[in-house]
N, C-alpha and C positions, 0 to 999 in steps of 0.2 A: 434533414441530414440522412445520409445513405447508411444503411446497416452493412458494415463490411465484413463482419466475421460471425460465424455461427458456432456455438458452443453446445455440446450434447448434454442433456439432462439424463444421467445414467439411472436405470431402474434400481440397480443395487444400492446406489447412494440414496435413493428415495426410501428404500426399504428400511435403512438405518434411521430414518427420521419419523417413520410412521407412528412409533409409540408416543413420540412427543406430541404429534398432531391429535392422537386419540385422547391423550390426557386433557387437552384443551376442550374436546367435545364432552368429556366426562364432567369437567368442572372448570369454571373461570370465576374470578372475583372482579367486581367492578363497583366503583363508587361514582354515582352520577355527579356530573358538574352542575353548578347552580343554574347555568343558562338552560341546560336541558330540562331540569325540573320546572323551570318557569315557561317552557315552550308549550303552554297549554292551549293557546287560542290563536292559531294563525288561519282560522277559517276552515281547515280541513276537518275531517271527522273528529269532533270534540272528544267523544268517548274514548276513542282509541288513544289519542294524544294525552288525555288526562290519565288514562290507565298507564301509559308509558312513563309519565313524569311522576306518578305516585308509585312506581314499581317497587320502591323500597318498603312498602307496607307502612309508610308513615313514620318510621323511626330513624330514617336516614342511615348513613354509614355504609360500609361495604356490604355488598350482598353476593352470595354465591349462586350461580345458575348452572344448569346441566342440560345441554341440548339433547344428549342421549336419553336422559330421564323423561324429558318433554315428549320426545318422539314415542317412547314406550307409553306414556300417558295418552297420547293421541291414538295410539293403536288400541288401547283399551276403550277409549270413547267411541272411536269410529267403528271398530270391528271386535266387539267384545267376545264373540265366540271363536275367533280365529286363534290358532296356536302360534303359527308363524307370523313374522313381521310382514305386513302387505308389501308388495313389490315396489310401489311408489315411494313408501317411507324408506325402504331399504336402499333404493337408488339414491335418494336424497342424502341419507346418512353417509353412504359411501362416497358420493360426490363431494360433500363438504369435507370429509376426512382427506380425500385425495387432494382437494384444492389447498387445504392448509399444509399438507406434506410439501407440496410443490412451492408454495409461498415461503416456507422455511428454507427450502433449498436455495431459492432465488435470493432470499435475505442473506444467507451465508455467502453466496457467490458475490453479492454486492459488498459485503464486509471485506472480503479479500481484495477484490478489484479496486475498491475506492480507498484503500489504506485504513479503513475504519477498524479493522482487526487490530493493527499495531497501535492505533490511538487508544483502543480499549485497554490494551495491555499496559500502557503508560499512563492511564487515566489519572492516577494519584499524583503524578509529577507534571501534569500539563499546565502551561501558563494560560493567560486569559484567552489569547487568540487560539490556542490549541483546544481549550474547552469549548469555545464558540464553534470551531470546526467539528469537534466531536459530536456536539448536540445537533448541529445542522446536518451531518451525515446520518445521524441516527433517525432523524425525521424522514430523510429520503429513503433510507433503508425500509422504514416502516411502511411508508406510502407505497413503495414498489412491491413489497411483500403482500400487502393487502390487495393491490391491483392484480398481481399474478394469481393470488388465491381466487379472487372474484371471477377473473377471466377464465381460469380453469373449470370452476364450478359451472359457469355458463356453457363453456365448451361441452362439458359432459351432460348437462341437463336440458339445454335448449332443445335438442331433438325429441325430447320426451314431454316437453311442456305443450300446453294448449296453443293453438295458433293465435287465438285472440285473448290477450291478457288484460283487456280494458277493465273488466269487472274487478279483477284483483288490484289493479293500479288504482281504481277508485276507493277501494278499502284502505290502501296503503297510505299512511300519513307522513312518510318521509323518515330519515334517520335522525333522531334528535342531536346526536353528536358523533363526530368521528375523531379518534385520537391518533396523532402521529408521534406521540411523546417517546415511545419505545415500542419495539416489536411486541413485547408481552402485553403492554397496554393497548396497542392497536388490535391485537386479537381479542383481548378480553372485552374491549368496548364493542367491537362489531358483533361478536357472538352473543353478548349480553342482550342487545336489542333485538338480534335475530331471534333469540330464545323467547324474549317477552312477546313478540308478535305471534310466534307459533302457539304460545299458551293462551292467547286471546280467543275466546269462544267465537268471535265474529269472523276471524280470519280463515280458519280451516273448517270446512264442512264436509269435505270428501278427502280421500287419500290423495287424489290427483291435485287438490288444492295445495298440498305441501310442496310438490315440485313447482307448481305455478308461482307460489309465494316466494320460494327460494330464488327463482329466476328474477322476479320483480326486485327482491331485496338486493341481490348482488349486482343487478344492473344499476340500481340506485347508488350503491356503494362505489361503483366505477364512476358514475357521474359526479359524485362528491369529490373523488380523488382528482378527476379531470379538472374540476372547478379550481382546486387548490394547487395543481401541479406547478403553476407558474411561480409560486412562492418558495419552491424547493431549489436548493443549491446542489452543486456536485452531482449532476446528473449525466455527466459525459459517459461514464461507464455503463449507463443504462441505454443511452441513445446510439452508442456505436456498435451494438451487437444484438444478435438474435439468439435466444435459447431454444433448442428444439428437443422435445421429449422423444427418447428412444422408444419405438413403438414395440408393443408386445404382441404384435400380429392382430390386435383387435382395434376396431374403431379407426378414426382418421387421425392424421398427424396433428400434434399440437405444438405451437410455437409461441413464445413470447418475443415481440419485437418492440422494444421501447414502450411507448404508452399507446401502441396501436390497438384499436378495438374494432375487429371486423364485424362484431355483432351490432355495432351502432347502426341503426337504420335498416337492418336486414331482417326485422322480426317477421315480416311476411309480405307476400305479393299484394300489391294494391288491387282492389276489385275493379273490373272494367266491364263495359257492355260487350256482349259477344256479337260480333259482326262477321259475316262471310264475305269473301271477295266478290261474289256475285251480286251482293247488294250495293256494290259501289259502281257507279256509272262513269264511263269514260276512264280516264287515268290509266290507259294501258301500260304506259312506261312504268308508272309507279306500282301497279299491281304486279307486273313482271318482276321488278326489282325486289319487291317485298317477298314474293314467293322464292326467288333465288336466295334471299338472305335467310329465310327460314330453313331451307334445305341444307344451306351451308352450316348454320349453327348447329343443327341437329347431327351433323357429321362429327362433332367434337368428341374426342376420346377421353373418357374420364380417367382411365388408367394411365395412359401416357401424358395426360394433361396437355394435349395439343390437338390441333385440328388439321387434317390432311389438306383442306382447302387452303391453309396458310402457305403450305409448301407449293401448292400448285398456283398460287398467287390470286385466288379468287375470294378472299376473305376481307370484309371491310369493318374495321373496329369503329370507325366513325363515318356516317354517311349523312346526306342532306336531301330533304324533299322540300321543293319551293313552288309557290304558285300564287295566284290572286286569292283574296278572301273567298270563302264559300265553296271551294272546290273539293273539299273532303279530306283535309289534313287529319282532323281528330278521328274521322271514320277509319282512315287508313291505319292510324296508330292502333285503334281497337282491333282491326282485322289482322294486323301482324301479331298482336299479342294473342288474339283468338286462335290463330293458326298454330302458333308455337305451343300454346297451352295444350291444345288437342293432341298434337303429335307427342308432346311430353308425357301427358297422361297415358297416352297409348303405349309409349315405349319405356314407361316407368322411370322417367328422367326428372329430377327437381328443377323447377322453373321459377325465376324471379321476374316479375313485372315491376320495373323500378323507375317510374317517371320522376323527372326533377320537380320538386315541390314548388308552388307559386311563391312560397314565403322565404325564399332563399336569401334575398338581399336584406341584410340587417342594417339597422341605423348605427349600430355600434362599430367602432373601428376594429377590424380583425374578425368581427362576428361572422361576416359573409364568407371569409376564407375558411373559418372553422366548419361552418355549415356545408360548404361546398366539399371540403375534405371528407366530411362525414357522408355526404352523398355519394362521392366517387369511390370511397373505400370499398363497398361491397362489390364493385365491379372487378375487384382483384380476387374474388372467391372462386377458386377453381372447381367447386363442388357442384355448381348448378349452371344452367344456361340463363343468361341475363339480357333482357331487352330494356334498355334505358332511353326512352324518348324525352326530348326537350321541346315541348310545344311552344309556339311563339318564341323561338330561340332568340329573336332580336331584343327581347326585354332584358335577358340576363347576360347576353353575349355581344352587347352593342359595341360598335367601333370606339375604342378607348380614346381616340384623339378628338372625337366630336365634342362639341361644346356642351357643358352641363352634364357630362356622364358622371355618375356618382363613384365615390371611392369604393363602394360595395361591388359594383360591376367589374371594376378593375381587379379587385381581389379574386372574384369568381373566375375571370379570364385566366388570371395568373395560375390558379390551381388547375383549371381545365387543361392549360397548355402543359403544365408540368406532369400531369397524370396520363396525357395522351401521347407524349413523346418525351423521352429524356429519362433520367435516372429512375424516376418513380414508375414509369410506364411498364406495367406487366401486361402482356396480352396472350392469354392462352388460346384464344380463338373460340372462347365460350360466351363472350359479351360484345354487345354492339350498341353504340350510342347513336341515336337518330336525331339530327336537328331538323325541326319542322318550322318553316317560316314563310310569311307573306312577303317579307322584305329582306331577301338575301344580301342586298347592297348595304343594309344597315349593320350587318354582322361584322365583327372585328376581322381585319385581313388575316391576322395569324390564326384565328379560329377557322376561317374558311380554308386556309391552306392545310389544315389537318384532315379535311374531308376527302375520303378516298373514293367515294361513289356518290353520284348526285343524279336526281331524276326530277322531272317536272310533275307537279300535281295540278293538272289543268282542267279537271272536271269534264262535263259533257262537251264534245268537240263537233258533232254532226247530227243530223236528223235521227239516225238510229239511236244515238245516246239519249237525245231528248225524248223520243218516244218511249224508250226504256225507263227513263226517269219518271215519266208520267205513269207508266204501267205499274211501277213499284208502288206508287201512291194509290191509284184507283183499284188495284187488285184487292186491297183490303176491304173496300166498299163492296166489291163483287163478291167476296167471300161471305160477307155477313148478309148482303141482300142481292141474291142472284137477280139478274136482268134489270137492276137499278141503273147501271151504267149503260144508257141506250145509245151506244156509238159503235161504229164498225172498225173492225181490226185492219191493219195494213194487208195488202194482197200478197206482196212478195217478200215479207220479212217475219220471221218467228221471233217473238219477244226474247229479249236477253241474249240472242245469238252473238251480238256484237260485243257482249260483256265477257265472253270466254277468255281464259288466259292465253296468251301468245306462247308459240313453241319456243321462239328465241328472239333475241333483240333485233335480228335482221328483219323480222316480220314487222316490227313496230317503227324502226327508224327510217325516216325518209332517206333515200340515197343522197347523201350530201357530198358533193365533190368539192364545192367552193364555199368559203366562208360568206356569211350574209352581212357581217359588220364591215362598214366601209374601210377603216384603217387596216383591219386584219386581211381583207381581200386584196387591198393594195399591196401589202407586204407579201402576200402569197404570190401574186402575179410576178412581183419583182424577183423573188427568190426562184421561181419557176424558170426564169430566163437563164439562170446560172446553173441549176442542177435539175435532174429528173427526180420525180418523187419516190423513185424506188432506190435512190442512193442515199446512204446514211448522212452524207453531208448536207442533204437538203434539210433535214430537221435541225441539225446543228446550227445551220446558217439562219433558218427561220426563227429559232428561239432567240438567237443574238439580236436579230432585228426587232422581234416583239418586245424585248427587254427594253429597247430604246423608246417604245411608245409607252409601255406600261412598266415603269421602273420596279414595281413590287413583284413582277413576275420572276420566280426564282427556281433553284434546282428542286425545291419541294414540288412546285407545279409540275415539273417534268416527271417527278416520281408519281404524281397523281395521274398524269397522262398514261404512264406505264402501267399503273394499277387498273386503269379503265380498260386498257388493251387486254391485260391478263383476265379481267372479268369476262370480256367478250370470248376469249379463248376457253374459259371454263363455263360458258353459258349453255349448259346442257342439263336436260331433265335427269333426275335420279329415277332408276327403274321403278314403276309402280308397285311391283311385287315386293320391293325392299321394305315398303311401308307396311304391307299386309303381312309379310314374314320377316320380322326384324332380325331373325337369326342370320338371313342371308347376307345382310350388310351392317346394319347399325350395331348389332351385338358382337361383330367380329372384332379382332384386335386391330391395333393402328395400322400395322404394315400391310395386312390383308385389305383394309379399307383403302389405303393409299394406292395399292396396286389396282383395285377395282375401279377407282376413279381415273387412274391414268389410262386404263383401257377405254373407258367411256370418252375421255378427252380426245384420245387419238381418233376414235370412230367419229367424233363430232367434228374434228377439224377437217375432214375430207370436204371439199367444196368451199372452205374458207381460205381467203388469200390474205397473207400476213400484211403485205404492204397496203392493200385496200382498207383493211381494218384500222391500221395504224393511221392512214390518212384521215379516215372518217372521224376517229376519236380525237385526233389533234384538232381538226376543224371544230368539232363540237365543243371541246374544251376552251379553245381560244375565243370562239363566239361568246361563250358563257362568261369568260373573264371580262371581255369588253362590255357586255351587257351590264353586268353587275357594277363595273367601274363607272359606266355612264348614267345608269338609272338614278344614282343618288344625286348627281348634278342636275339631271333633268327634273327630278322631283322638286329640287330647290328652286329651279326656274319656274316650274309650273305654279308653285306656291306663290312665288313673287308676283307672277302675272295675275293670278286670281285675286291676290290682295289689291293690285293696282286697279283691276276692273271694278272691284267692290267700291274702292275710293271714287272712282269716276262716276259710277252709278249713284253713289251716295250724294256726291256734289250735285249732280243733275237733279235728283229728287229734292234736294234742299233748296235749289234755286227755284224749282217749280212752286214749292210750298211758300216761299217767301213772296 
């Protein structure tokens, strides 16, 4: 559902609710449910679960807990000599208070929007249907209040938490129960278990642990709410709006939009092996493309939340690298990530390396879509640069009409298409998805049509490439045992010279005037008889004819051709000193950056001829379309021939043995 209206959360309205929030931190009462008491042995850390289930001290009944008292006790235990409350404890207490305040505001807003307020006033005279509606809305109000509370706590504490929370997650044994009965019970229950964990001697060893545990606990609370949200009714007034917190000039913006959780899956960048482009042999086209991609992403402006290259037409939110197995796809992914990470560290820019997990396809109906949404959500975070590769893309994005394609794959493709174009697609110019595949012809047609830049990953292509590939291997032996490699070097070639990056695409591309694919060539020749290739009608006529041969060719393909031409026009190097002195370009404001790029672009266009570039790019694209369309059919034929050959051979051998 699209969020169509934004409501401000006003600071002065929050100020009026802060006392109520503080009173909950000072004291809540909760009586454990029977199930929670018996939740002693689900295999997780026994002692902690036992501790939680016996929290009553054995005498049952209502117990009063106080988060603020527990935090003071922690201060005494961790830092007995300190007078002030340590900073991490203070940040945590403040974040929990602010989260509760915001949650109460959200709950009040839901009361008014959903008509729950007027039901409450008439509570004593409601008939059965009215009572049912009242209870149902009460549950939804509580769930949404807890969600907003937890979400805001994560927003405020996540930046201060440790990158790796796995140790804390291992200690954590889950939340024994979550109550949606009423807002008061919802808060009491969640704070009660939060407090019990904090008091447990195993959980908090340092003051930083308090922040880490709080993040783990409220992430778990969100997960519990997400699991149960499908049972909630009357959620229309939650899904149709966004609540945005008025900023007080500090920190980043905070907004609650339905049940969306941008923290899902964004904990931290995945680790990767560092690889330099020089270590990759051949693949000139791919290396050049990757270098351009990184320079363009780094031009993103965090204040304006847009990228000047988008305006110039040189940015690719979705691109594809394809080639036969063993030509260096995984190395290329690592090299792009390495280059981005190094520049980001140097320029002090947050970076997220966000590869698609292998375990995305779920056997549960709807499970794959949910996992895919979770994976794609972080790509809409405008506060960092994000590189999201999908390796072996044909596994998760396979042609939907092919025989035996699972429901999971269809769900994943549906989400991919929705988030890359359409109502959900937000692209600030800070994130790029790269599809890497050996089998581009097996990718879904709609997915391929989203690809705005494509390049071949073809590995070593000539003797210089092969001699370099060997050199990278035996050089290690040479380093450890000099003179062991008793072979002579080439006379007229310096190792790795051929692996230098190209200045521009013109250096790499063979001058292609005519298509190589038969049907495309035939069409080309036919259209050339009617029009010159510097007439606009030449292309209009060509596309119409191509569509007769390849019915799936559409206006999106034409847009892709246009973006390939724009890429050529913006195919220039950023000045080297911009990297060594970031103030000259990277740290400038958006308009200055845009102006500087326009100057570079004008200088670069001298010597480029628009109609030549247009012709080359159209030919490359159409050849590509034809190859991808044919390869699938050819593969099926080859497979069938191989099968028939095996049968013939088997018969002959069988006859001999008889």
